[in-house]
C-alpha positions, 0 to 999 in steps of 0.5 A: 198448364202443361196441357196448355203448353202442349196444345200450343206446341201442337199448333206451332208444329201444324203451322210449320207444316202448313208453311212448308207445304206452301213453300213447296207449292210456290216452288212447283209453280216457279218451276212450271213458269221457268219450263214454259218460258224455256220451251217458248224460247226453244220453239221460237215463239213469243207465246209461252207453252203450257205444261201440265201441273206437277201437282194438281193440289198446288194448282187447285190451291192457286185457283182457289184464291182466284175463285174466292176473290170478291167482285170489284166494288165502289171505291169511294168518291172520285179524287178532286183532280178528276174530271178537271176539278169539276167540284172545286171549280163549281165551288169557286164559282159559288163563292164568287157569287156569294161575294157578289151577294155580300156586296149587295148586302153592304149596298142595302145596309147603307154602311158604305156609299152605294157608288163605292160598293158598285165600283168594287163590284164592277172591278170584282166582275172584271177580275173574274173575267180575267181569271176566266181567260187565264184558266182556259189553258188549264181547263176549259170548264173552269174558264167557262164557269168563271166567265159565267160567274163574271156575267152573273155578278155584273148583269144583275148588279148593273140592273139593280144599281141603275133601276132599283137603287139609282146609284148609277145613271144609264150613261154610266151603266152603258159605259161599264158595259162598253168597257166590259165588252172591250176588256173581254174581247181584248184579253180573249183575242190574245188567247184565242178564246170563244166561250168567254166572248160569247158569255160577255156578249150575251151578258152585255146584250141582255143587260143593255136591252133590259136597260133600254126597256126600263130606262128609255135611255136610247143614246148611251145604251145604243152607243154601248151596243155599237161599241160591242159591235166595233170591238168584235169587228176590230178583233176580226180584223186582227185575225180573231174571227169570233163567232159571237160577231153574229150576236153583236151584229144583231143587237147593234141592228136592233138598237139602231132600228129602235133609234130610227123608229122612236126618233124619226117614225114616231109622232109624237115622241113616246113617253119616257124617251128624250129627244135627240138632235138630228145630227146625233140620230144621223151619227148613230145611224151612219156608225153602223155601216161605218163599222161593218163597211170598214171591217169588210174593206180591211179584211176583204179588200186589204187583207184579202181574206175570204168574205163570208155570207154573214159579211155580205148580209150584215153589210147590206142590212147596215147600209140599208138601215144607216142610209134610211135613218140618216135620210129620215133624220135630216129629211133628205139633207144628207143625200149628197154626202151619203151619195158621195160616200157610196160612189167612192165605195163603188169605186173601191168595189170595182178596184177589187173586182177588176184588180185585187181579186183576180186570183182563182182562190178569190172568186167569191170575193170578186163576185161579191165586189162586182155585185156591190159595185153595181148596187152602190153605183145605182144608189149613189146615182139616185142620191146625187143626181136628178131624174133626167141626169140619172137616166143619162148617167146610167145609160152611159154606164151601161154602154161603158160596161158593155165596152169593158165586157167586150174587151175583158170578157168578165161575166160581172161586167155583162151583168152590170150592163143589164143592171144599169139599163134596168135601173135607167128604164125604171127611172125613165118614161120608157115603160109607160111609153111602151105600155101606152103604145101597145095597150092603152092610148097611143102616145105621140112623139117620145121624149128624149129620155126614151130615146136615150134608154132605147139607144143605150140598150141597142148600143150595149147589145150591139157591142157586148153581145158581139163578144164570142160566147156560146154559153147559155149563162153568157147569153142570158146577160143580153136578154134585158138589152134585147128586150128593152130595144125590141119593145121600144122599137115596137112602141115607136113603130105603133106610134109612127103608124098611128101618126101617119094614119091620120091621128089617134082620134081618127083610128078606130079601136078595131083597126088599132088592135090590128096595127098593134098585132101586126107590129108585134108579129113583125117584131117577133119575126124580125127578132127570130130572123136576126137570132137565126142569122147572128146565132144569138139565142137570146133574140129567140127568147125575146121573140117568144116573149113578144109572141106571149105578149101578143097572146094576151093582147088578142084575149084582152084587146082584139076579142073585146074591141075588134070586129069580124074583119079585124079579128080575121086579120089579127089571127092571120098574123098571129097564126103565121108567127106561130108557124114561122118562128118555131121553124126559124128556131129549129133551123138555128139549132140544126146549124153549127152553133158558132157565135159571130 
């Protein structure tokens, strides 16, 4: 017992000595730290001055724990709050889908009416979408997860309820899809969300297309997709330009094209589809351009926001599909109404190009509006007027546009002159008359419609090209009027010479080829001379075009139908033009390039 007590006392004494030794070492380290801080303050620097340790054993004792410190190891699972509660969010999403399967089991068991269970499921999916919009501020991951949960609940449920259980009609399912898209875009627009509208649009798109294929119910499901497109454009008009508009536009175009294909192009009607009235098909087709045309007018013309290339392309597709479908469904009876609407829209576009978009920052809007004005005016003319009046209207429009160009100098108005003249030439007999006079059987006196286009081309060129502008792009505007006027003069000259020579039947093919070569060369030289005199480079371009036509004529007509004498004469004329015309053009380049 005594020995035990003595051993304990010895251990206690050793422990006390060890504690005193540690206290000394700590005191030494504190003294060293204080000395280092004082030396740094005395030297005026922020870095501590190292001092030699007073006790090497103390330093070694302090360094030893550092060496013996174990390396950093795994600290266990990350807390629930990081990153953004991922596992908690995923767990909630899984529980939400589990609730959907519970509702499905109740519907299959028959313990509750299927319609009641489906109604609860629809509300359940909508609640998850609302939860997704509210969770966006706290966590974008949670918002995306809850939106995906909502879509994964709604889409399969509507599919099975309509196709498998027959608890819902296709019309009711389409109404649910339309309401779901409106709900999502409405709550998402207020918070500036992007992911939730994308998820909802994708879910509505896939479900609607799947139901169209399975049920053949075109009318209600097309209305649902048009509603999605309308909701997207309304959201854009209120300042929330969501990128999912692209997907909504594509599926709306697809749905309308399906209506056109099935109801107007298929004969007989494919099995499973229900026939629609012509008025219903027309309304569906015209709804598409109404949605996107109205959106473009509100955002681009009234609010003066920048028109995007998507707006341009989608508006063009919408108007093309809508107009084609309406005309097919009514067998052309809708042409008058449609043409009147297009004429009014052309007026709106002219207002935008000439008044609304005059600021420098709206250059793109001005050019787009000007382009649309010309296209819509030509389309309206084609729908409203007979062929003869179309020629007159377009010719007058070209002359008026040239007058406005000469007054304002707007580039778009000069382009409109060429557009209207080209359209007038297409619907007139002028191209056929020129081809016959210069390459086929020479016609007689031209009809009045040829004179209208020829005089309109010459008048437009005389008025518009007189505007002093030496830029190459500006001169390109007058190539079409000069080309039409030049070739019209050549055709009329050939017809006049043949008529004076005693009639088409008495003129041999070899002599006719010489006449045509002579006239072609004379027109080329005349255009080159006028281009040199008036400093109009575009006249030189048209002169070279006439030379190119003469080359083809020599190969295809003169060598085929001509004799030795006629070939000599034709080649003399053609060689003279090849010598004189380039000299005229080079002389014009050497002289001062002032535009009269």
